[in-house]
C-alpha positions as CSV (number, residue, x, y, z in Angstrom):
1,M,23.8,-105.3,134.1
2,V,25.6,-105.6,130.8
3,G,26.0,-109.4,131.3
4,F,22.2,-109.7,132.0
5,A,21.3,-107.8,128.9
6,F,23.7,-109.9,126.8
7,R,22.1,-113.1,128.0
8,I,18.6,-111.8,127.2
9,I,19.7,-110.8,123.7
10,T,21.4,-114.1,123.2
11,R,18.3,-116.0,124.2
12,L,16.1,-113.9,122.0
13,V,18.4,-114.5,119.1
14,S,18.3,-118.3,119.9
15,V,14.5,-118.3,120.0
16,V,14.3,-116.5,116.6
17,V,16.8,-118.9,115.0
18,L,14.9,-121.9,116.4
19,I,11.6,-120.6,115.1
20,G,13.2,-119.9,111.7
21,L,14.5,-123.5,111.6
22,V,11.2,-124.9,112.5
23,L,9.4,-122.9,109.9
24,F,11.9,-123.8,107.3
25,G,11.7,-127.5,108.2
26,A,7.9,-127.4,108.0
27,T,8.1,-125.7,104.6
28,L,10.6,-128.2,103.3
29,Y,8.3,-131.0,104.3
30,Q,5.4,-129.3,102.5
31,V,7.5,-128.9,99.3
32,Y,8.7,-132.5,99.5
33,S,5.4,-134.3,100.4
34,F,3.3,-132.4,97.9
35,G,5.6,-133.4,95.0
36,Q,5.3,-137.0,95.8
37,R,1.7,-137.1,94.6
38,D,0.4,-137.3,91.1
39,L,-3.0,-135.6,91.0
40,A,-3.5,-135.8,87.2
41,R,-7.0,-136.2,86.0
42,H,-8.9,-135.3,82.9
43,A,-8.6,-131.6,82.2
44,P,-8.8,-129.2,79.2
45,A,-5.1,-128.7,79.1
46,A,-1.7,-129.6,80.5
47,V,0.7,-126.7,81.3
48,V,4.4,-127.5,81.0
49,M,6.5,-125.3,83.2
50,G,9.6,-124.1,81.4
51,A,13.2,-125.1,81.9
52,A,16.4,-124.4,80.1
53,E,16.9,-124.9,76.4
54,F,20.1,-125.0,74.5
55,D,20.2,-123.5,71.0
56,G,16.7,-124.7,70.1
57,S,16.9,-128.1,71.9
58,P,15.3,-128.8,75.2
59,S,17.5,-129.5,78.2
60,D,17.2,-132.9,79.8
61,V,15.0,-131.3,82.5
62,L,12.7,-129.7,80.0
63,R,12.6,-132.9,77.9
64,A,11.4,-134.9,80.9
65,R,8.6,-132.5,81.5
66,L,7.6,-132.5,77.8
67,D,7.6,-136.3,77.7
68,H,5.3,-136.4,80.7
69,A,2.9,-134.0,79.0
70,L,3.1,-136.2,75.8
71,I,1.9,-139.2,77.9
72,L,-1.0,-137.2,79.3
73,F,-2.0,-136.0,75.8
74,H,-1.7,-139.4,74.0
75,E,-3.6,-141.1,76.8
76,G,-6.5,-138.6,76.4
77,M,-6.1,-137.0,79.8
78,V,-5.8,-133.5,78.3
79,N,-6.9,-131.9,75.0
80,K,-4.3,-129.3,74.7
81,I,-0.8,-128.5,75.9
82,I,0.4,-125.1,76.9
83,T,4.2,-124.6,76.9
84,T,5.7,-121.8,79.0
85,G,8.9,-120.0,79.5
86,G,10.7,-117.0,78.0
87,S,14.3,-116.6,77.1
88,E,17.6,-115.6,78.7
89,R,19.4,-112.5,77.4
90,G,21.0,-113.2,74.1
91,D,19.0,-116.3,73.4
92,I,17.4,-116.8,70.0
93,Y,14.8,-119.3,71.2
94,T,12.3,-119.4,74.0
95,E,11.7,-122.3,76.3
96,A,8.0,-122.3,75.3
97,G,8.9,-122.2,71.6
98,V,11.3,-125.1,71.9
99,G,8.7,-127.0,73.9
100,K,6.2,-126.5,71.1
101,S,8.6,-127.7,68.5
102,Y,9.4,-130.8,70.5
103,L,5.8,-131.7,71.0
104,S,5.0,-131.2,67.3
105,Q,7.9,-133.6,66.4
106,H,6.3,-136.2,68.7
107,G,2.9,-136.3,67.3
108,V,0.9,-133.5,68.9
109,P,-1.0,-131.5,66.3
110,A,0.1,-127.8,66.1
111,V,-3.5,-126.7,66.7
112,D,-3.4,-128.5,70.1
113,I,-0.2,-126.7,71.3
114,I,-0.2,-123.2,72.7
115,S,3.2,-121.5,73.1
116,D,3.3,-118.9,75.9
117,P,6.9,-117.5,75.7
118,V,6.4,-115.1,78.6
119,G,8.1,-115.0,82.0
120,Q,11.6,-114.9,83.6
121,D,10.4,-116.9,86.6
122,T,7.6,-119.2,87.8
123,Y,5.4,-116.3,89.0
124,Q,5.6,-114.4,85.7
125,S,4.9,-117.5,83.7
126,M,1.9,-118.4,85.8
127,V,0.4,-114.9,85.5
128,S,0.8,-115.2,81.7
129,V,-0.7,-118.7,81.7
130,E,-3.7,-117.5,83.7
131,T,-4.4,-115.0,80.9
132,V,-4.0,-117.7,78.2
133,M,-6.4,-119.9,80.1
134,H,-8.9,-117.1,80.5
135,V,-8.8,-116.5,76.7
136,L,-9.4,-120.3,76.2
137,G,-12.3,-120.2,78.6
138,I,-10.8,-122.7,81.1
139,S,-9.8,-122.5,84.7
140,T,-8.5,-126.0,85.2
141,A,-5.3,-127.6,84.0
142,V,-2.7,-130.3,84.8
143,F,0.6,-128.6,85.7
144,V,3.7,-130.6,84.8
145,S,7.0,-129.9,86.4
146,D,9.6,-131.5,88.6
147,R,8.6,-132.8,92.0
148,F,10.5,-130.2,93.9
149,H,8.8,-127.4,91.9
150,E,5.1,-128.5,92.1
151,Y,4.3,-127.0,95.5
152,R,5.4,-123.5,94.4
153,V,3.4,-123.8,91.2
154,N,0.4,-124.9,93.1
155,Q,0.5,-122.1,95.6
156,I,0.8,-119.5,92.8
157,A,-2.1,-121.2,91.0
158,L,-4.3,-120.9,94.0
159,Q,-3.5,-117.2,94.3
160,L,-4.4,-116.7,90.6
161,G,-7.7,-118.7,90.9
162,I,-6.4,-121.6,88.8
163,H,-7.5,-125.2,89.6
164,D,-4.1,-127.0,89.5
165,Y,-3.9,-130.8,89.1
166,S,-0.2,-131.3,89.8
167,S,1.5,-134.1,87.8
168,P,5.3,-134.2,88.3
169,T,7.5,-136.0,85.8
170,A,8.9,-139.3,87.1
171,T,11.9,-139.1,84.7
172,S,13.6,-136.0,85.9
173,P,17.4,-136.2,85.4
174,I,18.0,-134.3,88.6
175,H,19.3,-136.6,91.4
176,G,21.5,-136.8,94.4
177,R,23.0,-133.6,95.9
178,F,21.6,-131.5,93.0
179,L,18.1,-132.6,93.9
180,A,18.8,-131.8,97.5
181,V,19.9,-128.3,96.6
182,D,16.8,-127.8,94.5
183,Y,14.5,-128.8,97.4
184,L,16.4,-126.5,99.8
185,R,16.1,-123.6,97.2
186,E,12.4,-124.3,96.7
187,A,11.7,-124.3,100.5
188,T,13.6,-121.0,100.8
189,A,11.6,-119.4,98.0
190,V,8.3,-120.7,99.4
191,L,9.1,-119.5,102.9
192,A,10.1,-116.1,101.7
193,A,6.9,-115.9,99.6
194,K,4.9,-116.6,102.7
195,V,6.4,-113.5,104.2
196,V,6.4,-111.0,101.3
197,G,4.4,-112.7,98.5
198,Y,5.4,-114.2,95.2
199,K,4.8,-111.1,93.2
200,I,7.2,-109.0,95.3
201,L,9.8,-111.7,95.2
202,S,9.6,-111.6,91.4
203,V,9.9,-107.8,91.3
204,L,12.9,-107.9,93.6
205,R,14.6,-110.5,91.4
206,H,13.8,-109.0,88.0
207,G,12.8,-105.4,88.7
208,N,9.5,-105.6,86.9
């Protein structure tokens, strides 16, 4: 009897693991395939998702995103650029502020740059961006990030009622095993959010 129960439990565990692997694989495919498309079109604004800054200078990842937004602006695809991202504890600068400075130095008039230095993660930044867009009277924007990040941005945008035209940077410095790790992390985050929601994940991570 004990042996029979053990076999049943083992099979149930195997089924659960298999289902989990299938769901993770499907989510990983969604994350990967979505990021391969550039859906940029004329829109009121481009939103640059934040990334690390170092003592007032953008990291290579953030610079690649900003450079992509510069192309969109100078080609007339967008009228304004919204930079996002707060700061880590102890930082003097914010990701959004550094982004605004970089764009100003590369020919974007200050009046056409909106710095939104709010958010410790993607969800918080997106919620804040939605408020900024509401004040501007717009609901559509081109969202610029890395390919592996665009699907999560898109899913949060949909929940917030934002029309997202995803446009990933093609010059990201993240390659090789680091890129693979980022895809796996994104798939994990997206799959978890499908279960509990992005807001709860953000609260669990930051406590607010």
